[in-house]
N, C-alpha and C positions, 0 to 999 in steps of 0.2 A: 426471232434471231437471237442467238446466244451472245451476250455482251461480255462474258467472262465466266470463269469458273470460281466457285467459292471455296475457301479453306478456313477451317476453324482452328484458332491458336489456343493452346492451353497455357501459353506464356508469351509475353511480348518478346522474349528472347528468341522465339522461333522465326522472327523476321528481322532482317538487319536494320540498323538504325537509319542509314540514309534512305532506304526504301520507304520506311514508315514516315520519317520526317518530311519527305517530299509530299506526302499526302496530308500530313497534319499542318504544314505551313509553319510560319514563324511568328504569327501574331501573338500567341500566348505560349508560355512554357509548359502548361499543364497537360497538353496532349502529346508533347514530345516523347520520343522513345526513352530518353534518359530519365525523365520524371517517372514514367510508368514502370520502367525497369527498377528504379530505386525503391518504389513501393513494393514490388515483388521480392527483390533480393533482401530487403530489410525485414520481410515477414509481415509487414503491415497489411498487405494484400495476399491472401492465401485461402485455401479451403478452411484452415483452422480459424481464421478471423471472419469467415462468412462471405468472402469475396473470392470466388473462383474464376479466373480469367477464361473467357470464351470469345476472344476477339475475332471478328470476321474480316477476312480479306476477299476481295474479288481480284483475280489475277488473269492476265492474258495467257495465251497458249505457251508462251516462253517462260511463264512464272513471274512476270513483272507485276507487282501490285498496281491496280488501277483505282482501287477504292478500299476503304476500311471503316469499320465501326468499332469503337472501344466497347467491349461487352463483358459483363460479369454475371455469373450465376450466384444469386444472393439467397442466403438462408435466413435473413432477417432484414430489417429496414433501417438499421443504425448506420450513421455516417453518411447519410444521403442529404440531410438538411431539407427534406421534403417529407411530410408526415402522412403516411397512408395506413396508419394503424386501424382506422375505422374499416377500411377494406379488408384487412386481415381478420378483424373481428367478425365482419359479416360473413366471410367465408367459413370461419370456425362455427358460427351459429347454424350454418347449413350443412355442416359435416364435410366441408371441402377443404382441400389443402391450398393455402395461399402461397406458402413457401415450399420449394424454392421458386424464385421468379427470375426473369432476365432483366438486367439493368444496364442501360447505356448512360454513363456518366463518368466524371473524373472522381475517383474515390476521395471523400472527405473535403471536397472543394466545390462550394456553391457559386461557381463563376460561369456565366453564360458564354457559349461559344459554339463552334461547329461541332456537330456530332456525326454527320454523314461526311466522311473525309474522302474527297474525290481529287485525283491528280489532274494536272494540266491537260493530259491527253484523254481524260475521261469526259463525262458529261451527264446529262439527265438520266441516260440509260443506266449508268453505273450506280447513281444514287438510288434509282428505283430497284435495281438488282440487290442492293444492300438491304433495303426494306423487305423485299420478298424473301431473301435468305433468312433474315432474323425471324420473320413471322413464321416461316416454315420450320425453323429450329424450335420455336416456342411450341408449335402444334405437335411436332414429332416427339418431343420430349415430354409432352403432357403437362406443360407448365401453365400456371394460372394466367400469366401476363408478361408483357414486355413494357418496361418503363424507359422513357427517354427524358433525362433531367437537364434543365438549363440549356436547352438548344437555342440557337440563334433564330432569327425571324425566317430566314430562307429555309432552314431545315424544318421548322414548325409547319410552314405552309405545305411542304412536300409530305410530311408525315400525316397532316390532317387530310390531304387529298387522297392518301393511301388508306384512309379509314380509321386512323387512330383518334382517340378522344383527347382533346386538349384540356389541360388542367390549368386553371387561372391562379396566378399568384403575383406578388409584386416584390421588388427590391428597391432599395434606395442607393443611388450612386452619386458621387461627387465628381463634378467636371471642372476642369481648369478653363475658365472663360477668358483665356489670354491675359490673366492678371500680370501686370508688370512687376508686382512685388506683393509681399504679404500685407502691407499697408493698403494696397489697392484692393485686395480681397476683403480686408476688414471694412473698407469703405462701403461695401455692399450690405453691411449689417445695419440694424437699427442702432441708434445711439446707445441704448441700454445694453444690448448684446455686445456691442463693440467695447464698451467700458468694462464689461464683465470678462471678456476674452483677454483684454490687456492686463487686467488685474490678476487673472490666473497665471498668465505668462510671467508677470513680474514676480509673483510669489515663488514660482519655480526657480527663477534666477536668484532670488534672495535666499532661497534654501540651499544654494550652492550646487544645485543639480545642473550638469552639463551633458551634452549629447555628442556622440561620435557616430560616424557612418562607416560601415565596412561592407565590402562585397564578400561573397561566399569564399572566394579564393584567399581572402585575408583573415579568415577565421582559423584559429587553431583548436585542438581538441579540448583544451581546458575551457576556453571561452564558449565553445559549443555546449559543453556540459553545464555551464552556468546558465546559458540562455535556455537550454532544454529544461532545466529545473523550473524556470518561470512558467514555461509552457505547461509542463506536467502539473504544477501546483494549481494553475487555473482550472484544470479539469477536476483535480481532486477536491478542491474547495466547493465544487458543485456536485460532488458525489459520483463522478464518472472517471473511468480510466481513459487516459489519452489515446487518441486514435493512432498517432504517429509516434515512432520511437526515435531515440537518439541516432541509431544507425541510419535511418532514413535521411535525416538532416545532414549527416556526415557524407553520405553517398551522393545526395543530390547537389550539395554545394561543391563537391569535387567534380561531378560530371557537368555541372552548369554553373561555373564560378561567376560568370558575368550576369547571370539571370537571377541571382539572389542578392538582395541588399538588406542589411540590418541597421536599424537605428537603436543604439544602446544608450540608455540613461545611466549616468554614473553620479554618485555622491562621493566626491573626492575621487579615489581610484576604484571604488567598489561599484560594480554593476548592480542596479536596483530594479531595472525593468528593461524590456526590449520589445521591438517590433520587427517582424520579418516580412519583407516585401519580395514578391516575385515580379520580375521586370518583363513587361510585354513591349510590343513595338511602340504603342502609344498610351500605355496605362501601367499603373502600379497596382498590385493586388496584395493587400497587407492584412496581417493579424497581429494583435497586440497582447503582451503579457506583462 
């Protein structure tokens, strides 16, 4: 029995935001239409950067999306935060082409979450249809492989049942164990580590450094340029070009103003460091510069 018809998108703009977001849900900002569109419109995701969108939709006969998979045709493995260069080398040693490959992931974002996006009226049949569609696309295009990165436990089980090979890795996450205050959190430390943490915080205050919090909608162009300078410098000091550009941050903060929170460290009035957090339903996802 046919559960829906597939459609391949060359841009997230080919589907309207409410239809896509109904499938993506609201738990994280990274799969939202606004986030993915900002990546494309800013040029961070494009054929020129090695990320060609090939998003898959499963639609009913009326054209209503029932399920989706964020999908990219990749000409390299950069920006994935998972290293498969040994596979690429093995292919090359046998005279085979590893690239291009298909990749299901959020570009430049190593955060676990749903990858088989199924709407409330969908079900297991839609998720299975998404897997069948992408595997068929991989075969028909003569591609080496399809990779699904940072999938949640439910999607991993379904992908393994469909015959995909699981790759083992680990991440370290911090959880708020209902701490009533920062002092309550420090109480979980050993005495030596607690003393060190307090000393470091005291030295920051003694140096005259203070912090402010801003949401994306409270950022102006000048402050974004300053914060972006910290971000770009972090990459340059390690010999890399930044994956994201200033236009992306400007676009995504305008499109999702309540989903971005910045912590800016200042010495006097001068910004000296920053952290950008993306706000989920029950988590913060941050990067520091």
